C-alpha positions in Angstrom: -183.0 -0.9 74.3 -184.5 2.2 72.8 -187.6 3.4 74.6 -189.0 5.2 71.5 -192.8 5.3 71.3 -194.4 3.6 68.3 -194.6 5.9 65.3 -198.0 6.4 63.5 -197.9 6.3 59.8 -200.7 6.1 57.1 -201.3 3.0 55.0 -200.0 4.8 51.9 -197.1 3.6 49.8 -195.7 7.1 50.0 -195.3 6.6 53.8 -193.1 3.5 53.1 -190.2 6.0 52.7 -191.0 7.3 56.2 -191.0 3.7 57.6 -187.6 3.0 56.0 -186.1 6.2 57.3 -187.4 5.4 60.8 -185.7 2.0 60.7 -182.5 3.3 59.3 -182.4 6.1 62.0 -182.9 3.7 64.9 -180.3 1.4 63.5 -177.8 4.2 63.0 -178.4 5.5 66.5 -177.8 2.0 67.9 -174.7 1.2 65.8 -176.4 -1.6 64.0 -174.4 -3.2 61.2 -175.4 -2.4 57.6 -176.5 -6.0 56.8 -178.7 -6.1 59.9 -180.2 -2.8 59.0 -181.0 -4.0 55.5 -182.7 -7.1 56.8 -184.9 -5.0 59.2 -185.8 -2.6 56.4 -186.7 -5.5 54.1 -189.0 -7.1 56.7 -190.6 -3.7 57.4 -191.1 -3.1 53.7 -192.8 -6.5 53.2 -195.2 -5.9 56.1 -196.0 -2.4 55.1 -196.6 -3.3 51.5 -198.8 -6.2 52.5 -200.9 -3.8 54.7 -201.5 -1.4 51.9 -201.8 -3.8 48.9 -203.5 -6.8 50.5 -205.0 -5.6 53.8 -206.6 -2.4 52.7 -206.2 -3.1 49.0 -205.3 0.5 48.3 -203.6 3.6 49.7 -205.7 5.0 52.6 -205.3 7.0 55.8 -205.7 4.0 58.1 -203.1 3.9 60.8 -199.9 1.8 60.8 -198.0 1.7 64.0 -194.3 0.9 64.0 -192.1 0.5 67.1 -188.4 -0.3 66.7 -185.9 -1.2 69.4 -182.4 -2.5 69.4 -180.7 -4.6 72.0 -177.1 -6.0 71.8 -178.3 -9.2 70.3 -181.6 -8.4 68.5 -183.6 -5.9 66.5 -187.2 -5.7 67.7 -190.1 -4.7 65.6 -193.7 -4.1 66.8 -196.0 -3.6 63.9 -199.8 -3.0 64.0 -202.5 -2.1 61.4 -206.2 -2.0 61.4 -206.6 -3.9 58.1 -209.0 -6.9 58.3 -207.8 -9.6 60.6 -205.0 -11.7 59.0 -202.8 -14.2 60.9 -199.7 -14.7 58.8 -198.5 -17.5 61.0 -201.7 -19.5 60.5 -201.6 -18.8 56.8 -198.0 -20.0 56.5 -198.9 -23.2 58.4 -201.9 -24.0 56.3 -200.4 -23.2 52.8 -199.5 -26.8 52.0 -197.6 -26.2 48.8 -195.9 -23.5 46.8 -199.0 -23.6 44.5 -201.2 -22.8 47.4 -199.1 -19.9 48.4 -199.3 -18.4 44.9 -203.0 -19.1 44.3 -204.4 -18.3 47.7 -202.5 -15.2 48.8 -199.9 -13.4 46.6 -198.2 -12.1 49.7 -197.2 -15.6 50.7 -193.7 -15.5 49.4 -192.8 -12.4 51.2 -194.3 -13.7 54.4 -192.1 -16.8 54.1 -189.1 -14.6 53.7 -190.1 -12.6 56.8 -190.6 -15.8 58.8 -187.1 -17.1 57.7 -185.4 -13.9 58.6 -186.8 -13.5 62.1 -186.1 -15.4 65.2 -189.4 -14.5 66.7 -192.6 -13.8 64.8 -195.8 -13.5 66.9 -199.3 -12.4 65.9 -202.4 -11.3 67.8 -205.6 -9.5 66.8 -206.5 -7.1 69.7 -208.7 -4.0 69.8 -209.3 -4.1 66.0 -205.7 -4.2 65.1 -203.4 -6.9 63.7 -200.3 -6.9 66.0 -197.0 -8.4 64.9 -194.0 -8.7 67.2 -190.8 -9.7 65.5 -187.2 -10.1 66.6 -184.3 -10.4 64.2 -181.0 -11.7 65.5 -178.2 -9.2 65.0 -175.3 -10.6 63.0 -177.6 -13.1 61.4 
């Protein structure tokens, strides 16, 4: 596994390019297949966009922390932001229909995609931050 420290970005859409480049660099260093890299980038894009557009509701200088690691079998993503508390897992469990997803939270479709693409998806709110820990199976 990589021992890279989490990178600190700003909750600004312009920093999404930095997040993408970070994911692509880690994957390139670890010899991750192109399809797996694309899946990781897609998950990261969804989380980052949700932080800016739905969490903070605008570009701002609030921190977004991204930690990426690769093992032989998985890609690991640690993601944290200080947007208002939002548990995506609770949200996905309580949205009882497609209409609920669309009406109650426009980010619901992307969250469903993230949940389907990951083998592990955990949430905790600690120290004023939303913490997500995700694992994507390589070759998946």
